[in-house]
N, C-alpha and C positions, 0 to 999 in steps of 0.2 A: 504493500500500500504506500510505503514511503516514496518509492520511485514515482508513483502517480502524482503525489503531492508536489514533488519537485518539478515534474513536467508541467503541471498546471501553473505553478508559480512562475516558472520561466516563460510559459506561454503568455501569461497575463502581463509580465514585464515587457515582453517583446511587442505585444499588441499596443501597450500604452506608449512605448517609445516610437512606434511606427506611425501613430496617429498624429497628423499634422494640422488638423482643423483647429481653428481658434474658437469654434462654437462652444459656449459654456452653458447655455440653457437648452436642454434637450427638448423641452416642451415646444420650442420654436423651430425645431428641425423638421424639414420636409423629408420624410423617410421615403426612399425609392425602393425599399425592399418589400418583404412580405406584409400583407395587410394587417396581420395580427400584432406587429411589433410595437406600434405606438401604444396600444393598450397594455401590452405585456411589460413595457418599460415603466409605464405609470404605476402598474400594480406591484412591480418589483420594488419601486421606490416606496410605495405606501406600506407594504407589508414588511419590508426590510429583511427578506429572506427569499430563497429561490421560488420563483413563480413562473408557470408556463400557461399560455392561453391558446385557444383555438378560435379562429374566426369562422364565419359561415362557409368560406371557401374551403378551409381544412375539414370542416364537418361533412362536406359533400364529396369528399374523396371516395367515400363508399356510401352505402345506404345509411342515412343519418340515424335510422332506428336501430342499427347494429352498432350501438355506441361502444361496445367492447373492442371492435376493430379499429375505430378511430382514436379513442383515448389511449389505447395500448401503444400507439406510435410515439407517445411522449416519453422522454427519458424519466425514469423514476416512477412510472405509473403502469399498472397492469390491471386489466378488468377481466375477471373470469365470469362464466355464466353456466347455469345448470339446464336451461331450456333454450329454445330458439331465440327469444327476445326477452328473457326474464331470468330471475334468480341470480342477478349480478352481484359480484363481490369485488369491491374496490381495494386494491393493494398499492400502497404508497410507500416507496423506499423500503420495500420488504416487510411492511407491517400490514396486517389485516387478512392474511391468507390462511390462517389456521382456524378460521371460523367455518363451521360446517354449513350454516345457513345464514343468509342475510349479511348485513354489514354491521360492524361494531368496532369503534375506535377510530373510524374515519368519518368525518361529518360531511353532509351534503346540503346544499341550498338551491333554491330556485327563486330568482328575483327577490332576494333578501328574506325569503321564507325558508325556515329549516325544513328539509326533507327528513332529517333525523329527528325522531320523536323524543319525548321527555325521558324515556328509558335509555336513550342512546343508540337505538336500533334504526337502521335505514333500510327501507324496502323500495326498490326502484321499478318493480314490474309495471306499475300504473303511471309511470312518468312518460310523457309523449316526447321522446328525444328528437323526433322529426320536426317538432315545433321549436326546438332550441336553435338559436343562431349565434351563441357565444358560450365558451366554457373557460373557466379559470381554475387552475389547480395550485394550491399552496402546499408545498412539499415539506413534510415534517411537522412537528408540534406547532400549533397555532392557537393554543388555548387562551392566550392573553386576549385576543380579539374575539374568538369564536367559542370559548367554553370547552366543555369536555371533548376529548378526542386526542389521542397521542400520535396518530398516524399522519394527519393532515386534513385539508379541507378541499372539497370539489364543489365549485359553484357553477350552476347552469343558469343561463339568461335567455329571455326572449326580449330583445331590446327594440324599442319603438323606432319607426322610420317617420321622420317629420317632413319628408318630401311632399310638396303640395300636389296631391293627386288622389284618385281613387283607382284601385286595381283589383281585378278578379283573377285568380290563378287556379289551375287544376294540374295536379301532379299525379302520374300513374306509373306503376311498376308491376311487371309480371315476370315470371321466370321459374327457376328451379324450385322443386318441392311443391309445385302448384301454389306458388306464392302470388298473392295479389295485394297491392298496397295503393291507396289513393289518398289525396288530400285536396279538399276544396277550401279556398281561403279568400277572404275579403279584407282589404285594407283601405281605410279612408283617413286622410291626413292633410293638414296644412301646417303652417309654422307654429300654431298654438295647440294642436292636438293631434293624436295618432291613435286610431282604434283598429284593432285587428280581431277577426273572428275566424276560426278554422275548425273543420271537421275532418278527422283522420280515421282511416280504416286500414286494418292489416290482418290478413289471414294467410295461413300456410299449413300444409300437411306435415311440414317438418322433414328433416333429414334422418330422423330416427324412428323406430317403431313406437307407436303411441306418442308421437312427438308433435302433434298439431298445436296450433295456437290461433287465438282470435283476440283482437284488440280494437276498441272503438274509443275515440277521444273527441270531446268538444271543448275547445279552449277559447277564451276571450281575454284579450290583453289590451290595455289602453293607458294613455298618459294625456293629461290635460294641464296646460300651463295656465294657472289661475292668476298669475301676475309675473312680473319680471323675475322675482326670486321665490315664487311659490308654485309648486308642481304637485299634482295629485295623480297617483297611478293605481290601477286596479288589475287584478288577475283572478280569473275563475276557470275551473276545469271540472269536467265530469268525465270519469274514465271507467272503462270496463276492460278487464284483462282476464283471459283464461288460457293459461299455459299448461299443457300436458307434460307430465314428467315420465321419462323413459327409464330412469334409474341408472345406477353405475354398472360397469362391466369389469371383467377381470383383466389383469395385465396381459395374459397370454392372448386373449381375444383382441385386445387393443393393438398389440404389436403385429398380429396377423391380419389386421384390417377387417376383423369380423365384428359386426354390431347387430346383435339380435335383441338388444335391450335387456332389461332385467325383469323376468316374469313376475317377481314379487310386486313390482310397480304396475306392470302392464295389465295383469289380470284384475287389478282393482281400478283400472282406468284412472290412475293417479294424476293429480294436477292441482293447480292453485287458481282459484277464481277470486278476483278482487273487484268490488264496485266501490268507487271512491269519489269524494267531492273535496275540492281544495279551493279556498278563497283567500285572497290577500288584498289589503288596502294600505297604500303607502302615501305618506305626505312628506315632501321635502320643502322646507321653508326657512328663510332668514328671519330669525327672531330679532336679532340686532345686526347692524352692518358687519360685525365680525363674529357673529354667533349663528350657526346653522344647525338645524335638527332634521334628522331623517328617521321617521318612525314607520314601522310596518306592523299592522295587526293581521294575524293569520288564523285560519281554521282549517282543519283537515279531519275527515272521517273516512276510514277504510273498513269495509265489511269484507272479511276474508273467509273463504271456505276452502280447506285443503284436504287432500287425500294423499297420504304417503304410504310407503310399504308397511309402516308400523302403526299408524293412527289416523283417525279422522278428527279434524279440528275446525272450530268456528270461532272467529274473533271479530268483535266490533271495537274499534279503537279511535274514538274522537280525541283530537289533540288541538289545543288552543293556546295562543300566547302572543307575545309582542317582542319586537326587537327595536330598540331606539338608540340612536347615536347622535351625540352633540359634538360639534366641531367649533372650537374657539381659536381664532387666529389673531395674532398681534405682531407688529413689526416695530422695531426700535433700532435706529441707526443701521448697523450692518447685520443685525440679527433678525431672524424670523422665528416665531414660536407658534406651533400648532398643537392643540390639545384635543384628542378624541376621547370621549368618555360616554358610557352608556350602560345598557343592560339588555339581556335576553332572558325571557322568562317563558317557561312552558309548563302546561299541566295536561295530563292525559288520564281520563277516567274510562278505563276499558274493561270489557268482559271477554273472557276466553274460556273455551271448553275443549276437552280432548278426550277421545274414546279409543282405547287401545284395541288393536286387532289380535285375534288368536293365532293368526298365521295359517288358517285353514285354506287348503287348496280348492276344495269343492265348494266352500262358501266363503269367498275372499273377504267380504265385508263383515263377517261375523266378529263381534267384539267380545271382550272379556267380561262385559256387564258393567252396570253402573257402579259397582263397588270398586272397580279399577279405573273409573273415570275421574276427571277433575273439572271443576267449574269455579273459576275465580273472578273476582272483581278487583281491579287494581286502581289505586289513586297514586299516580307517579308525578313527581315534581322535579324540575331542574331549573336552576337560576344561575346566571353569570353576571357579575358586575365588573366592569373593566375601565381602565384609564391608561392612555398611551400619550406620551409627550414627545414631540419632535422639535428639537432646537437646532436651527441651521445658522451657520456663519457663512453669509452669502459670498463674501470675497473669496473664500476658499472652496465653496461648494461642498461644505462639510456638515453633515447632519448627525446628531446624537439622538438616538431613540431610547426611551426608557418607559416600560409599561408593566402593569400588573393586573391580574384578574382574581376575583374570588368566586369559587365555583361550589355550588351546593346541590346535593342530590338526595332525595328521600323517596322511599316506597312504602306503600301500605296495601297489603293484600288481605282480602276477606274470602274465606272458603265457603262458597254458597251451598256446598254439599254437606257441610258439617253441622247443619241444624239438628237439634236433638230429635232422635227417633226417625230421621229420614233414611239413613243407611246404617244398618247394624254394624257396630264395631268401627265406624268411621273415625279416624284421627283428624283433628282440626289442623289444617295446614295454613291457617291464617298467620300473618306475621307483619311486623313493621321494621323498617331498617332506615336509618339515617346516617349518611357518611359525613365525616367531619369536613368543614369548609376547607377546600384546597386552594392554595394561592400559587399562581403560575406567573413568573416574571418573563420578560422579554427585553433584552438589551441589544442594541445594534449601533455600529458606527459605519456611516455611509459617505463615500466620497465620489463626487462627479468630477470627471476630468475629460474635457472635450466631449467625445461621444461615448465615453466609458462610464459605467457606474460600478464602483467597487463596494462590496458590502461584507462585513463580518458581523455575525450575530450569535447570540446565545438565547435559546428559548426553551421553555418547559411545557409539558403536556400532562393532562390528567384524564383518566378514563375509569369511571366508576363501574363496578360490576352491574349487570342487568338485574332486574327484579327476580327473574327465575333463577339466576345463578347465585342469588343471595340466600337461598334456602336449600337445605339438604333433605330430600324426600326420604332417604333411607333411615335417617335418624329422627325425622319429623321435627327438625329444629332449624332456626335461623343460622346461617353460616357466619357466625360472629367473628371468626378469625380472618375472614376474607378482607383484603385491603385493595384499594384502587391501584391500578397500574399508574406508574409515573414515567415520564420520559424527559431526558435532558439532551438538547442538541446544540452542537457547535457547527455553524455553517459559514463557509467562505465562498462567495459567489461574485462573478463578474458578468455584467451584461453590457455588450458593446456593439458598435456599428463600424464597419470598415468599407473601403472601396466606394466612397461617396454615398454611404448609407445603403448600398445595395446588398451588402453582406452583413448579416447579424449573427451574433454568437452569444451563448451563455455557458459558462463553465462553473460548476459547483463541486466543492469538496465538503463532505459532511461526516460527522460522527454522532450517532444517536445511541444513548444508553437507556435501555428500558429496564425498569426494576419492578418487582412484585408482579412478574408476568403471570397473567391469568390463563389457566389451562384446565380443560375438562378432563377429569380422570374417571376411570371405571372402577367400581368397588368389586373386588373379587367375591365370588360365591353369593352374588346378590341379584342374579338374573339380569345382568347388564345394567344395573342402576348406576348412575353417575353423580358426581359432585364436582364443584369447582374449587381450585386451590391456587395460591400464589406459589409458583414453582421455581422462581429464581430470576436471573437477569439475562438480557440479550443485548449484544453490541452490534449495531449495524453501521458499517463505514462504507463510503462509496465515492465514486467520481462520476459526474454526469456532464455530458457535453452535448450541446445543441447548436448546430450550425445551419444557417439557411441563406440562400442567395437567389436574387431575382434579376434577370436580364430583360430589358425592354427595348424594342426598336420598332416604332410604329410603321416604318417604311419597308420592313422586310417581310417575307412570307411567314417565317416563324417569328412572330412579333413579341413573344414572351416565353421565357424559360424559367421555371421555378424548380429549385432543388433543395433538399435538406438531408442532413445526417444527424441522427440522434443516438447517443451511446450512453449506456449505463453499465458501470462496473461496480460490483458489490463484494464486500467481505463481511458476511454476517455470521456471528458466532454466539453460542451460548456461554454463559459464565455463571458459576454457582447455580446451575440449573438442575433441579432434581424433581422427580415425580415420586410422591409418597402414596403408597397403597396399603392402608391398614398395617403400618409398621414396616412394610417392604419399601426399599428405596433404590432407585436407579439414577445414576448421575450421568449427565451428558455434557460436562464441561468441554469447551473448545470444539464441540461438534458444529457443523454448519447448520444454520437455521433452516428448518424445513420450508420448501417451496420457494426459496430465494435463489435465483440463478447467479452464477459468477458474472455472466455478461448478458446483456440484452441490447439489441440495436434495431433501428428502423432507418430505411433509406427511401427517399422519394425523388422522382424525376418527372416533371410535368412539361408538356409542350403545348403551346397555344399558337394558332395560326391566324393570319389576317382574315382569310375567308370565314373563319368560325370553327374549324375543326380543332379538336384538342385530344390529347392523350395523357392520362394520369396514371402513374405507376407507383406502387408501394410494396416494399419488401420489409416484412416484420419478423425478427428472429428472437426467440426465447430460448435461453440456454438450458443445460441440464440442471435438474433439481433433485434433492433428496426428499423423500416423502416421510421418512421416519426419523425420530430423534437420534437414533443410534447411527444414522447414515449408512445403513446396509442396503437400502433400495434406491438405486439411482434411476430416475425417470429421464429418458432421452429428450433433448430439446428438439425444436423444429422451426422451420422458417416458412412463412406464407407469402406468396406473391399474388397481389391483386392488381388489376388494371381496369381502366375505364376509358372507352373510346367514344367520343361524342361530337355533336355539332351544335353550336350555340350561335344564334343570330337574332337580330331585331328586324322586324318588317313592319314599318309604320307604327301602329299602336300595339303590335304583338311582339312578345319575346318568346323565342322557341329554344328549347334545350332537349335534344334527343340523344340517347346514348345506349351503349351495351356495356355491361359490367361483368367481369369475370373474376372469380375468387379461387384461391388455392390452385393456381394455374399449373403448378408443378406436381400436383397429386401427392401431397405430403400427409402422412399419418400425423394427427395432432389431437390434442385434447382441449376442452374448453373449461373443465373443472376437475380439480384433483383433491381428494381427501388427504389431509396431512396431520402429522403429529399424533395426538391421541384419538384422532378420528379415523385412523387407518384400520385396515382389516375389517371393513364393513361387510357384514354377511347377514342379510335379511332372510327370515324363514321363508322357504319356498322360492328362492331366487333361481333355482334350476342348476346351480353350480355344485360340484362336490363339496362335502363338508371340509371346512378349513381353507377354502379358496376365497381370497379377499376380492371384493368388488369395489374399487376405489376411484374409477375414472369415468368421466363423461366425455366420450370422444366427439370430435368435430367431423365434418364431412371430409373424407380422405380422397375424394376425387374432385376435379375442377367442376364448377357450376356457374351458371350465367343468369343474369337478369337483364331485362330490357325496359327502358324508361322513357317517358315523354312528359316534359313540363311545359305548360303553356301559361302565359300571363297576358292579360289584356288591360291596357291603361285607358280608363274611361275619360 
């Protein structure tokens, strides 16, 4: 790792000395490179740690609904999925991949509304990614500004367009696996308002047995300028998602390119059905000439029905809250001071029930009866209070950032099946748990020099256990020994522009120390019952490099060439890491962290012509990983080549974009989801495999497949 630190330091010095421009204010630079760079540099300055963004152009490299393919091209970010367009798992800088279901420890937002609920869990199945036109990823702990979460923050945006006009558009896609996707959209705007309404539909038979999916979305997004410094925004969505689950297969089948699905899932017609409503109302206003407030009120309710290999579950999870940020700016002589302070508060009062299956092959949906079922009502609360100060000495372009947040989490669960006389012998599984207030600081020193921004920072993260992991079913007691995960990160990053701003780069070196690592453990001789424990520490170090270049010549046949190279190099190890099982203990010191590759990279090369033809190429490689703590099972890496050939042109009031898109063009065996750590050796009753054969992989399509699309827009 030391040699990479030296190389990065030398590279930074060489770039700094090579830069001859006298430009000192990057906000005034006319950037001739990639479209995303202006926003990326602004967010890099604001967060004072490594940040990557994607513009609408990057999101359309592939099907925007397949967010896993697009986001995974970023250095430091990997997106796994269990179904065609659902079951996503966000992995940032090697954190977040040891969760078996959903997301935990990486926060997500949409237009300033948390997608992560009050319990710290993020479900993305019912998010309409085709409606997203901008993504921002903050890599590493960002709890000072965003509260709980040690991995990082992923923010999705639907940004308004204030171009004075009304447009109607229709997008359609058909192709492999009997996939049909459409989007009907209306946008009306002038300089004072922008309103957009869209209906999206997506259906597919899927590339796996019992792998079909259906999604319908209705979204409304608008912004109204009430005054020169007063702006009101609203967002509303109604979503329906039904993703069938094919289940995991064995390693032997995976490497042989065989995918018959998992019979334990298929015979139950397993899947997850979600009906949800999301509403947000935001106001941005200048209270005083130097004091601004941005407040968002949000509401979400998701009604989920799921059938897995082991259980049938129903959940209703309303979540309500607010996020409010105040910004106070002052200038005095050569100094500028900015203070951001505010709060994010969430409350969720949800009900969830679960009914275990017996594993019967002849009657797949037979349950163990109400005595083995659960029915809980939760009252979960999460609150974050933060303050961040930026002090800038303008003649030197030097900024000192100092911030801190206070994070509070508490759960209260009531067992609705524990009423006297309802179920004979029922033990009451009600409990309450409040975690001590956690304080997370962030310090950074940032220097602007010509077109370069140098940043060194220290930040901490906090991740409270979920409500369900805070209770041990086997002993019927609260898990009082369980402590929240903590993370400490040192990050050195440089974001710069070269070659008359046509070439952009970002280099990041980081070290993240995770303590009190939370791991799910199986209790021996307990019929596979589990509990959660703090199992030690994890040290993630890495080097991330992102380089992009854009060439433009309006007079040549190929009038634009866009290219990028994104590289991630990781060294992730366990330290003082032990799994304790009823007195038994296994130590994994210095072993490689499960699911984290040594290297990961993405390469892109795009050609655009004056007549309107274009070719977009993306190659994304994920290196070898270990699936078990002891590092005995190495899972082979793979690279996927995708391409998009199209024709884009305007004819009077019409805009046309027609294309053909091919994925996995080199027919590579690959996986989309991998069980890791203490989740390995999965073996569901009736899965059709011999006893003792683990089923831990969800494979992706191992042959090339194609889609055909047509986008039309009419300007009224």
